[in-house]
C-alpha positions in Angstrom: -181.4 -101.9 -121.2 -179.7 -100.5 -124.3 -177.9 -102.3 -127.1 -175.2 -101.1 -129.5 -174.9 -102.9 -132.8 -172.2 -102.2 -135.3 -172.1 -102.9 -139.0 -170.8 -106.4 -138.5 -173.9 -107.1 -136.4 -171.8 -107.4 -133.2 -173.9 -106.3 -130.3 -173.1 -104.9 -126.8 -175.6 -104.7 -124.0 -175.4 -101.6 -121.9 -177.1 -100.7 -118.6 -177.5 -96.9 -119.0 -177.9 -94.3 -121.7 -174.8 -92.6 -120.3 -172.9 -95.9 -121.1 -174.2 -95.5 -124.7 -172.8 -92.0 -125.1 -169.4 -93.2 -123.6 -169.2 -96.1 -126.0 -170.3 -94.1 -129.0 -167.5 -91.6 -128.4 -164.9 -94.3 -127.5 -165.3 -95.9 -130.9 -166.3 -92.8 -133.0 -168.1 -94.9 -135.6 -171.0 -93.7 -137.6 -172.1 -97.2 -138.4 -173.3 -98.0 -134.9 -177.0 -98.4 -134.2 -178.5 -98.0 -130.8 -181.6 -99.7 -129.5 -183.7 -99.3 -126.3 -186.0 -102.2 -125.6 -185.8 -103.2 -129.3 -186.6 -99.7 -130.6 -183.9 -98.0 -132.6 -182.7 -94.6 -131.4 -181.3 -91.9 -133.7 -177.5 -91.5 -133.5 -176.4 -87.9 -134.2 -173.0 -86.2 -134.5 -172.1 -82.6 -133.7 -169.7 -80.4 -135.7 -166.8 -81.4 -133.5 -167.2 -85.1 -134.4 -168.7 -86.2 -131.1 -171.6 -88.7 -131.1 -174.8 -88.9 -129.2 -178.4 -90.0 -129.3 -181.2 -87.6 -130.2 -183.0 -86.8 -127.0 -184.9 -83.8 -128.4 -188.3 -85.4 -127.7 -187.5 -86.5 -124.2 -188.7 -83.4 -122.3 -186.8 -80.6 -120.6 -183.1 -80.7 -119.8 -184.1 -81.3 -116.2 -186.3 -84.3 -117.3 -183.5 -85.8 -119.3 -180.9 -85.2 -116.5 -183.1 -86.9 -113.9 -183.7 -89.9 -116.2 -180.0 -90.3 -116.9 -179.1 -89.6 -113.2 -181.6 -92.2 -112.0 -180.2 -94.8 -114.4 -176.6 -94.2 -113.2 -177.6 -94.0 -109.6 -179.4 -97.3 -109.6 -176.8 -99.2 -111.6 -173.5 -97.7 -110.4 -173.7 -95.2 -107.5 -176.0 -97.0 -105.0 -175.7 -100.6 -106.0 -175.7 -101.9 -102.5 -177.9 -99.3 -100.8 -175.2 -96.8 -99.8 -173.5 -94.2 -102.0 -170.2 -95.4 -103.4 -167.2 -93.1 -103.7 -165.5 -92.7 -107.0 -162.5 -94.9 -106.0 -165.0 -97.7 -105.2 -166.4 -97.7 -108.8 -165.0 -99.3 -111.9 -163.7 -96.9 -114.5 -166.7 -97.6 -116.8 -169.1 -96.8 -114.0 -167.3 -93.5 -113.2 -167.3 -92.6 -116.9 -171.0 -93.0 -117.1 -171.4 -90.7 -114.1 -169.2 -88.1 -115.7 -171.1 -88.4 -119.0 -174.1 -86.8 -117.3 -172.4 -83.4 -117.4 -171.0 -84.0 -120.9 -174.5 -84.6 -122.2 -176.3 -81.8 -120.3 -173.7 -79.2 -121.1 -173.6 -80.2 -124.8 -170.1 -81.7 -125.0 -171.8 -84.7 -126.5 -174.9 -84.0 -128.7 -178.3 -85.1 -127.7 -180.3 -82.1 -126.4 -181.8 -79.6 -128.7 -181.3 -75.8 -128.5 -185.0 -75.5 -127.6 -184.5 -77.9 -124.6 -181.5 -75.8 -123.4 -183.4 -72.5 -123.6 -186.2 -73.7 -121.3 -185.4 -73.0 -117.7 
């Protein structure tokens, strides 16, 4: 479970880290803090103004992708045991699924250059 907290101390609980990236970029607000299980995560911004969470210490790109994919899969794709089609998902669920590629391909910051250079 993840939590976003803005400067006015309003908090939002989110199920996946992909949801966090979507919300950070929906609001484009530097004053948002992100927590996972009560531990603050570092919010970063790229030169294009997109926001993310620093995942540089989380292993290889494959490790990060599998972690993110598993979260989205459990919470949104296979919620009732069978794979749901995009039209069966709510828009926020589909956005979390699409966010996987935005994170892995560097549209949204999170992965370091070193992580991307490891095959």
